[in-house]
N, C-alpha and C positions, 0 to 999 in steps of 0.2 A: 186755525193758526196759519201763519204764512211761512212756507218752507220751500225748499227746492224739490222739484218734481219734473218728470219728463213731459214734453209736449210733442205731439205728432202733427206734422203738416200734411193734411189729407190730400192736398193738391200734388204733393211730391211722392206720397206713398203709392207704390205699385202693387202692394200686397204680396211681395215675394216671400215674406215670412222668415227672412234671415235673422231678424231681431228676436224672434220668439225663443230659440234655444238659449240665448244669452241672457234671458230673464228667468232664472230658476225660481224667483219669487212668485211667478205666475201672474204678474201684473199686466202682461200683454197677451192679447188673443187676436186671431184674425176673424173679423166679423164683416160680412158683406164685402169681402175683397179688400179690406183695409186693416192695418194694424191698429188696435184700439187699446187704450189704457182702461182696464175694466174695474180697477179699484185703487183709490188713493192709498188705502191701508197697506197695499202690497208693494207700492213703489217707494224704494228707499232714496230715490233722487240721485244715486251715484252715477247713473248713466252708462252702465255696462253695455247697454243695447246700442249706444250711439255708433260705436266703431264698426259694427257689422251692417249698418244701413247703407247700401250702395248709392242711395239717392239723397242722403243727407236730410232725411225727413224728420229726424228725431233730434231734439235739443233739450237742454235742461233750463227750465225757467223758475222763477219764484212766484208763487201765487198762494192764495188761501187753499188749504187742503187739509184733509183729516190727517192726524199724526200717523206716521208709519208704525205698524204693530207687528213686532217680531213673532209673538206667540201666534197670531192669526196666520202669518206667513208659514210658520213651521207646521201648523195644523194642516195646511194645504200641501206643503212640500213632502211631508213624510208619506203621503199616499202615493207619491210618484216614484218611491224607491231610493235605494242607496246612491245611484249616480247623481240624481238631482239634489239630494241632501249634500253630497260632497261638493257639487258645483256651488251650492248656496254658501256653504261654510268657507270655501276658498274665495268666493266673491267678496264676502265680508272681510276675510283676512287680508286679501289683496288690496283692499281700500282702507286698511287700518282701522276698521270699525270693530275694535276689540270688545267694546261694551255690548254691541249687538251679537257678536260672535259668542260671547259668554252666555248671553240669553239663549241662543240657539242650542249650545251644548247643554245648558241646564234643562232645556225643554226635553231633549233626548234622554237625559239621565232620569228625569222625574217621570217620564212615560215609559221607562224600561226599554228604550229603543237602542239598537246598536249604533255606535259612532263609526262611520266609515273612515278608512285611512285617508288622510288629507294633509295639506300643508297648512299648519296653524299660523296665526299672525306672529310677527316678531315683537318682542318686548322693547319697543323704541318709542321715544316721545314723538308726538305729531303736532308741532306748534302751528298755529294759523298765522296769517300775516299780521294780525293784531297783537300777537305775542301770547295770546291765551291758548290753553290746551284744547286740542280738537277732541271730538268724541272718541272714546276708546283709548285714550292715553293710559298706558300702564307704567307706573313708576313707583318704586318703594312699596309695591304690593297694593296699590290703590287704583281702582278704575274710576276715572273722572268723567262727569257729564259734560256735554258740549258747552264750551265757553267758560269753564271753570277758571278763575284767576289763579288758583293754586291747587295742589293735590290734597288739600285738607278737607275738601268738600266731597261728599259721596253721592253716588247715583241713587235715585229715588226708588229703592226696592226694599222689601222687608228686611233683608240681610244687612243693609247699609244705611238705613234711616237713622239719623242722629237722635239720640235720646240720653237723658241724664238718669242715673240710677242713684236714688237717695239711700244713704246708709245711716240708720239711727241705732244707737246702742240698744241691744236687746231685741232688735227687730230685724226681720229678713230671714232668708233660708238658713236652716241649721246646718252647719258644717263643722268638721273637726277643729279643735282648738289649735291655732297656729303657734308653734314654739320653735325650739331648736330641732327641727325635723330633718333627718338625713335624706339626701337625695336617693331616689329609688331607680335612677337611670342606669341601665345595664349595658348600653352600647352607644356607639357613635358612628356615623351620623344618624339623624332621626327623620329627616325629610325624604319623602319617597323618591324624589328625583335624584337624590344623591346615594341611595342605597344600592349595595351590590347584592343581587339575588343569591349569589353563591356564598355569602358570608356565613361562617360556621355557627354563629350564634342563633341562626334561625332553626337549627336542627332540634327537634323535640321541644320547640318553644311554644309558649302561650303568647299570642299576639295581642297588642292593644293598637287598634287603628283608629286614630282620633283626628278630628278637624283641628286646624291650626289654633282656633280661638278657645278651645275647651280649657286648656290649662290656666288661662287668664280668668275665665269665668268661674271655674269651680275650685275653691280653695283646697279641697281634699284630693286633688288629682293624684299626687304622689302616693299617699298611703292607701287610697281606695281603688285606684285604677292601675297605676304604673307598677306597683310592687309585684315583683315576680314575673313581669311581662317584658317582652321586647316591643318597643313602641315604633309605630310608623305614623307620620303626620302628613297631611296635605289639605289643600283647600279646593273643593269641587267647583267653586265659582271663579276664583282668580287664577288658579293654575291652568295653563293652556294645554298641556299635553295629556288630556284625560285618556285618549286611546292608548298612549304609551304607559300610563299608570296601570290600566287594566292588564296590559301585557306583562308588566313587571311584577304585579301582584300574582298573576297567574303563574309566572315562572317561580316565584317564591313558594307558592302553594305546591307546585308540582315537584320541585327539587327536594323539599324537606318534609319531614314528618311533623306537621303542625298540630298541636294537641287541641287548641281552641282559639277562637277569635272573639275579642270584645270590640265592638264598634261604638264609639262615643262621638256624638255630634251635637251642635247647637240646635235650638228649636226652630230657627228661621228656615223657611222652605228650601232654599238653595242648599243648605247644609245636609239635608237628607240624602243628597247625592253621594255622600260618603258610603252609605249602606248600598246604594245602587251599584257603585263601582266595585265594592267588595263582592256583591252577588254575581256580577258579570265575570269577575276574575275567577270566582269559584267554579262557575259554569264552564269557563274556558279551560280550567285546569282539570276538570273531571273529578275533583276531590269533594268528599262530603265531610266538611269540618264544622263542628258545632259553633254557632254564632250567637252571641248575646249582644243586644243593642241597648244603649243608654242615651237618653236625650237630656241635655242641660239647658235650663232656661237662661234668658239674658240676665235675669236677676241673680243667677248663681245657684239655683236649686236643681234638683233632679225631677224632670217632668213625670 
């Protein structure tokens, strides 16, 4: 594919190495006295290394190159420790690459790795000169791929791949009969970013920590999961302050006598991050609270 990628003029490069620390992705190395691009997969083409080259030897060009691979980059970066992970996250955030940033955070959560304190990206539109949305635009809870003409299209990942769900009478996952069912909600607000860890309703509570999409997928959410519980919801893929979420949950666990935790998430890979966030918060709080985990299929059943 043709994409933006850095180019190094070897006649200008003196091998000073000042560009190396500014490429946390590991795309640059000093080889035989010259800075070299060692892998197209690791170069995001954002050009963070350009400003530190005193000789002006580095430029961004457009050429045929392998697609940038965030997972491959993260596999390399995590071996270098928290400072390099932090630099990479802030590099993506600073360039408005929210989609790639989300992938990096998801990688850390799925591999049970700590997320270093860092400055996350802002939730602001990033229009291109053509008027289309740039990669990583976050608006109305949607992460858009590069060049999307509107936010109704989703990134190509298992959690956001478009699919229709056919519903035929008498077929599909068995769920409770829907009728004049009372709401089982016992508190407000419910979104983790809005919750006050000191709220008295947490004391002696049984918690339901659920992914945002679960109540829409599972018809029996209120009577089966929410009844008798205090609910906390968040999205491990689209919400940006995952480190802050871990801290807040840890504070809730530490300040109150929590009787139990039920974690309910969707079957898509990124959604399993809900359990990972809860586990990290429990570890941070030092509490041993029993956890039950439920997985909901996209079709609306229990896996």
